[in-house]
C-alpha positions as CSV (number, residue, x, y, z in Angstrom):
1,M,-8.8,46.6,51.9
2,L,-12.3,47.7,50.9
3,G,-13.3,44.3,49.8
4,G,-13.7,41.0,51.5
5,G,-11.3,39.3,49.1
6,V,-8.3,41.1,50.6
7,E,-9.4,40.1,54.1
8,Y,-8.3,36.6,53.3
9,V,-4.8,38.0,52.6
10,I,-4.9,39.7,55.9
11,F,-5.9,36.4,57.5
12,A,-2.6,35.0,56.1
13,V,-0.8,37.7,58.1
14,S,-2.4,36.6,61.4
15,Q,-2.1,32.8,60.9
16,G,1.7,32.7,60.4
17,E,3.4,29.8,58.6
18,R,0.7,27.1,58.8
19,T,-0.5,27.7,55.3
20,L,3.0,27.5,53.8
21,K,3.9,24.4,55.7
22,K,0.7,22.6,54.7
23,R,1.2,23.5,51.1
24,A,4.8,22.4,51.2
25,S,3.8,19.0,52.6
26,R,1.9,18.3,49.3
27,P,4.2,17.7,46.4
28,W,1.4,17.9,43.9
29,M,0.8,21.5,44.9
30,N,4.4,22.6,44.3
31,Y,3.6,24.4,41.0
32,D,5.6,27.4,40.2
33,H,3.7,30.5,41.2
34,K,6.7,32.5,42.5
35,A,4.9,35.8,42.9
36,V,2.1,34.3,44.9
37,K,4.5,32.3,47.0
38,D,6.7,35.4,47.7
39,Y,3.6,37.4,48.6
40,I,2.2,34.8,51.0
41,Y,5.7,34.3,52.5
42,F,6.0,38.0,53.1
43,L,2.6,38.2,54.7
44,S,2.9,35.1,56.9
45,Q,6.5,35.5,58.1
46,D,7.7,39.0,57.7
47,F,4.9,41.4,58.2
48,R,2.2,41.0,60.9
49,Y,0.7,44.5,60.9
50,P,-2.7,44.3,59.2
51,L,-3.9,47.7,60.2
52,F,-0.8,49.4,59.0
53,M,-1.2,47.5,55.7
54,T,-4.7,48.8,55.5
55,L,-3.5,52.4,55.9
56,V,-1.0,51.9,53.2
57,H,-3.7,50.5,50.9
58,L,-6.0,53.4,51.6
59,T,-3.2,55.8,50.7
60,I,-2.5,53.9,47.4
61,I,-6.2,53.9,46.6
62,F,-6.4,57.7,47.2
63,C,-3.3,58.3,45.0
64,L,-4.7,56.1,42.2
65,S,-8.1,57.8,42.4
66,T,-6.5,61.2,42.2
67,L,-4.5,60.2,39.1
68,T,-7.5,58.6,37.5
69,R,-9.6,61.7,38.1
70,R,-6.9,63.9,36.6
71,A,-6.7,61.7,33.5
72,M,-10.4,61.6,33.1
73,Q,-10.5,65.4,33.4
74,L,-7.8,65.8,30.7
75,W,-9.5,63.3,28.4
76,T,-13.0,64.8,28.6
77,G,-12.1,68.4,29.3
78,K,-14.7,68.6,32.0
79,P,-13.8,69.2,35.7
80,R,-14.6,66.3,38.1
81,I,-16.9,66.8,41.0
82,T,-15.4,68.1,44.3
83,L,-17.7,68.4,47.3
84,N,-17.6,71.5,49.5
85,W,-16.5,71.1,53.1
86,R,-20.1,71.3,54.4
87,D,-21.4,68.4,52.3
88,Y,-18.1,66.5,52.7
89,L,-18.3,66.5,56.5
90,R,-22.1,66.1,56.8
91,K,-22.7,63.4,54.1
92,V,-19.4,61.7,53.4
93,A,-17.9,61.6,56.9
94,P,-20.5,59.1,58.4
95,T,-19.9,56.7,55.5
96,A,-16.1,57.0,55.8
97,L,-16.2,56.5,59.6
98,A,-18.4,53.4,59.4
99,T,-16.2,52.0,56.6
100,A,-13.0,52.5,58.7
101,L,-14.5,50.9,61.8
102,D,-15.8,47.9,59.7
103,I,-12.4,47.3,58.1
104,G,-10.4,48.0,61.2
105,L,-12.4,45.6,63.4
106,S,-12.5,42.9,60.8
107,N,-8.8,42.9,60.2
108,W,-8.0,43.2,63.9
109,S,-10.2,40.2,64.6
110,F,-8.0,38.0,62.4
111,L,-5.4,38.1,65.2
112,F,-7.7,36.2,67.5
113,I,-10.0,33.9,65.5
114,T,-9.9,31.4,62.7
115,I,-11.3,32.0,59.2
116,S,-14.2,29.6,59.7
117,L,-15.4,31.4,62.8
118,Y,-14.9,34.7,61.1
119,T,-16.9,33.7,58.0
120,M,-19.6,32.2,60.2
121,T,-20.0,35.4,62.3
122,K,-19.6,37.7,59.3
123,S,-22.5,36.0,57.6
124,S,-24.8,38.0,59.9
125,A,-23.8,41.2,58.0
126,V,-26.4,40.4,55.3
127,L,-29.1,40.6,58.1
128,F,-27.9,44.0,59.3
129,I,-27.7,45.3,55.7
130,L,-31.3,44.1,55.1
131,F,-32.4,45.8,58.4
132,F,-30.8,49.2,57.6
133,S,-32.0,49.0,54.0
134,L,-35.5,48.7,55.2
135,V,-34.9,51.5,57.8
136,F,-33.6,53.9,55.1
137,K,-36.3,52.6,52.7
138,L,-33.8,51.5,50.1
139,E,-35.6,48.1,49.9
140,E,-39.3,47.5,49.9
141,P,-40.6,45.1,52.6
142,N,-41.0,41.8,50.8
143,P,-41.5,38.3,52.4
144,F,-39.4,36.7,49.6
145,L,-36.5,39.0,50.5
146,I,-36.6,37.9,54.1
147,V,-36.6,34.3,53.0
148,V,-33.6,34.9,50.8
149,V,-31.6,36.5,53.6
150,L,-32.5,33.8,56.1
151,L,-31.5,31.0,53.6
152,I,-28.2,32.6,52.8
153,A,-27.3,33.4,56.4
154,S,-28.3,30.0,57.7
155,G,-26.7,28.2,54.8
156,L,-23.4,30.0,55.3
157,F,-23.5,29.3,59.0
158,M,-23.9,25.6,58.4
159,F,-21.3,25.6,55.6
160,T,-18.6,27.0,57.9
161,F,-19.8,25.2,61.1
162,E,-17.1,23.1,62.7
163,S,-15.5,22.5,66.1
164,T,-13.4,25.7,65.6
165,Q,-11.4,27.5,68.2
166,F,-13.7,30.0,69.8
167,N,-12.4,33.4,71.0
168,L,-14.8,35.7,72.7
169,E,-12.8,38.9,72.0
170,G,-12.5,38.1,68.3
171,F,-16.1,37.0,68.1
172,I,-17.3,40.3,69.5
173,M,-15.1,42.3,67.1
174,V,-16.5,40.5,64.1
175,L,-20.1,40.8,65.3
176,L,-19.6,44.5,65.9
177,A,-18.0,44.8,62.5
178,S,-21.0,43.1,60.9
179,F,-23.4,45.6,62.5
180,I,-21.3,48.5,61.4
181,G,-20.9,47.0,58.0
182,G,-24.7,47.1,57.6
183,I,-24.6,50.8,58.3
184,R,-21.6,51.2,56.1
185,W,-23.0,49.8,52.9
186,T,-26.4,51.3,53.4
187,L,-24.9,54.7,53.8
188,T,-22.6,54.0,50.8
189,Q,-25.7,53.2,48.6
190,V,-27.4,56.4,49.8
191,L,-24.2,58.4,49.1
192,M,-23.7,57.0,45.6
193,Q,-27.3,57.0,44.4
194,K,-28.0,60.7,45.3
195,A,-27.9,62.5,42.0
196,E,-27.4,65.9,43.7
197,L,-24.0,64.8,45.2
198,G,-22.6,63.6,41.9
199,L,-20.7,60.7,43.3
200,Q,-22.2,58.0,41.1
201,N,-18.7,57.3,39.6
202,P,-16.7,54.9,41.8
203,I,-13.5,56.8,41.3
204,D,-15.1,60.0,42.7
205,A,-16.6,58.1,45.6
206,M,-13.2,56.5,46.5
207,Y,-11.4,59.8,46.1
208,H,-13.7,61.5,48.7
209,L,-13.9,58.5,51.1
210,Q,-10.2,57.5,51.5
211,P,-8.9,60.6,53.5
212,L,-11.6,60.3,56.2
213,M,-11.2,56.5,56.3
214,F,-7.5,57.0,56.9
215,L,-8.2,59.4,59.7
216,G,-10.8,57.2,61.3
217,L,-8.6,54.1,61.2
218,F,-5.3,55.8,62.3
219,P,-6.1,55.9,66.1
220,L,-6.9,52.2,66.1
221,F,-3.6,51.5,64.4
222,L,-1.7,53.6,66.9
223,F,-3.4,51.8,69.8
224,N,-2.8,48.3,68.4
225,E,0.3,48.4,66.2
226,G,2.0,51.8,66.6
227,L,4.6,50.9,69.2
228,S,5.4,47.5,67.8
229,L,5.8,48.8,64.2
230,S,8.0,51.7,65.4
231,T,10.5,49.1,66.8
232,S,10.2,46.6,63.9
233,E,13.2,45.8,61.9
234,K,11.1,45.5,58.8
235,L,10.6,49.2,58.3
236,F,11.9,51.8,60.7
237,R,14.8,49.8,62.1
238,V,15.8,48.2,58.9
239,T,19.6,47.6,58.4
240,E,19.6,46.9,54.7
241,L,17.8,48.6,51.8
242,S,16.8,45.4,50.0
243,P,14.3,44.2,52.6
244,L,12.7,47.6,52.9
245,L,12.2,47.9,49.1
246,H,10.8,44.3,49.1
247,S,8.3,45.3,51.8
248,L,7.2,48.4,50.1
249,F,6.8,46.6,46.8
250,T,4.7,43.9,48.3
251,L,2.5,46.4,50.1
252,S,2.0,48.2,46.8
253,I,0.8,45.0,45.1
254,G,-1.8,44.7,47.8
255,G,-2.8,48.3,47.3
256,L,-3.4,47.7,43.6
257,L,-5.6,44.7,44.4
258,A,-7.5,46.8,47.0
259,F,-8.1,49.5,44.3
260,G,-9.6,47.0,41.9
261,L,-11.8,45.4,44.6
262,G,-12.9,48.8,45.8
263,F,-13.8,50.0,42.3
264,S,-15.8,46.8,41.6
265,E,-17.7,47.1,44.9
266,F,-18.6,50.7,44.5
267,L,-19.6,50.2,40.9
268,L,-22.0,47.3,42.0
269,V,-23.5,49.4,44.8
270,S,-24.1,52.4,42.4
271,K,-25.8,50.2,39.9
272,T,-27.7,47.8,42.1
273,S,-27.9,47.9,45.9
274,S,-25.9,47.2,49.1
275,L,-27.9,44.0,49.6
276,T,-26.9,42.7,46.2
277,L,-23.3,43.4,46.9
278,S,-23.5,41.5,50.2
279,I,-25.1,38.5,48.5
280,S,-22.5,38.5,45.7
281,G,-19.8,38.7,48.4
282,I,-21.2,35.7,50.2
283,F,-21.1,33.8,46.9
284,K,-17.4,34.8,46.7
285,E,-16.7,33.6,50.2
286,V,-18.4,30.2,49.5
287,C,-16.2,29.8,46.4
288,T,-13.1,30.8,48.4
289,L,-13.9,28.3,51.1
290,L,-14.6,25.5,48.6
291,L,-11.3,26.3,46.9
292,A,-9.5,26.2,50.2
293,A,-11.1,22.9,51.1
294,S,-10.0,21.3,47.8
295,L,-6.5,22.7,47.8
296,M,-5.7,22.5,51.5
297,G,-7.4,19.1,52.1
298,D,-9.8,20.4,54.7
299,K,-12.6,17.9,55.3
300,M,-16.2,18.9,54.9
301,S,-19.0,17.2,56.7
302,L,-22.5,16.5,55.5
303,L,-23.8,19.6,57.4
304,N,-21.2,21.7,55.5
305,W,-22.4,20.4,52.2
306,L,-26.1,20.9,53.2
307,G,-25.3,24.5,54.2
308,F,-23.6,25.0,50.8
309,A,-26.8,23.8,49.0
310,V,-29.0,26.0,51.2
311,C,-26.8,29.1,50.5
312,L,-26.8,28.5,46.8
313,C,-30.6,28.2,46.9
314,G,-30.9,31.6,48.6
315,I,-28.5,33.2,46.1
316,S,-30.4,31.6,43.2
317,L,-33.7,32.8,44.6
318,H,-32.4,36.4,44.9
319,V,-31.1,36.4,41.3
320,G,-34.5,35.0,40.1
321,L,-36.4,37.7,42.0
322,K,-34.2,40.4,40.7
323,T,-34.7,39.2,37.2
324,Y,-38.5,38.9,37.6
325,Y,-38.9,42.4,39.1
326,S,-36.7,44.0,36.5
327,K,-38.7,42.4,33.7
328,S,-42.0,43.4,35.3
329,K,-40.8,47.0,35.7
330,G,-39.7,47.0,32.1
331,H,-43.1,45.7,31.0
332,S,-44.9,48.4,33.0
333,L,-42.8,51.1,31.4
334,R,-43.5,49.8,28.0
335,Q,-47.2,49.8,28.7
336,L,-47.0,53.4,30.0
337,N,-45.2,54.5,26.9
338,S,-47.7,52.8,24.6
339,K,-50.5,54.6,26.5
340,S,-48.8,58.0,26.5
341,P,-50.0,59.2,23.0
342,E,-53.6,58.5,23.9
343,L,-53.2,60.4,27.1
344,E,-51.7,63.4,25.2
345,L,-54.5,63.8,22.7
346,P,-57.2,65.0,25.2
347,L,-54.6,67.4,26.6
348,L,-53.8,68.7,23.2
349,R,-57.5,69.1,22.4
350,Q,-58.2,70.8,25.7
351,N,-55.2,73.2,25.2
352,G,-56.3,73.8,21.6
353,G,-59.8,74.7,22.8
354,E,-58.5,77.1,25.4
355,I,-56.3,78.8,22.8
356,E,-59.3,79.2,20.4
357,D,-61.5,80.6,23.2
358,S,-58.8,83.1,24.2
359,A,-58.4,84.2,20.6
360,A,-62.1,84.7,20.2
361,E,-62.2,86.9,23.4
362,E,-59.3,89.0,22.0
363,D,-61.2,89.6,18.7
364,E,-64.3,90.7,20.6
365,E,-62.3,93.1,22.7
366,Q,-60.8,94.6,19.5
367,E,-64.3,95.0,17.9
368,I,-65.5,96.8,21.1
369,T,-62.6,99.3,21.0
370,L,-63.2,100.0,17.3
371,H,-66.8,100.8,17.9
């Protein structure tokens, strides 16, 4: 549940049987993907509790992170980083709370709005990430960077624009989630790129974040799904063991997917920036919507295709700028290294002269004492 990809799985939870019925109406799409069909059937018909599913995924991610840390410790023989309570609460808690609110509001909004409206509104997250990156001085002010963000945001808006069902409550949830998401990924970048904390490894970062994320999301789950889940026949009032095992198995599969998505996201943030992660996520969303349009038969207007082209232009410009700046930095470093021997020679001569002067003074002092 850390990544946007699993959010589309959560969307299947909220939208019910429409996807399955539409797929079944097309004989050419009845290929045998039994595991995928069973998973979608479970999500769309049997289990409509996205926040509880998120809590389960957070628990699985924490367990897998703990096991991975233990294995790495046994393999290397070196203990893994464990923050003290002071640093944990002061530096990790804000990131964990922002992440929990972003995920919780995003998943909760799927119960009210369509995926097009969600994607359209969520595209504003890249603007908030740019704003907070400039506030925290993670990105340098650059007019080209602003052009990139505006191209991507406007292109994605046009790409998903349609006469969709508008829901004010869901829209506010997604917009608030986008704002908090900007804080979330900016704080995540600060957290992972601080060398003194030692959380550059994605496994260590996930290990420290999951418990506080669970605690931050749990009250929202109790308010929204607690009573309904406690009386559900799928878990607590189950009459047969087989459906319960099937539910737990399917939730575990989602947890494994969430672990992989979270690892890739944190790795990308630690090596690049939160803005790069957001832009790559938008490219993923565009590909997902294109795939949905081709498989599900959704019609795309000329405005949608124009938005797709504008979005790709923004992404291509960002990649080009990243490549250009990385090459220019590498060229500057090579020039500095080539000049460093010339810079060292005067220093060596100066130091050598100081050593000779001090030696001469010592000899004079010894002569005076002898006389």
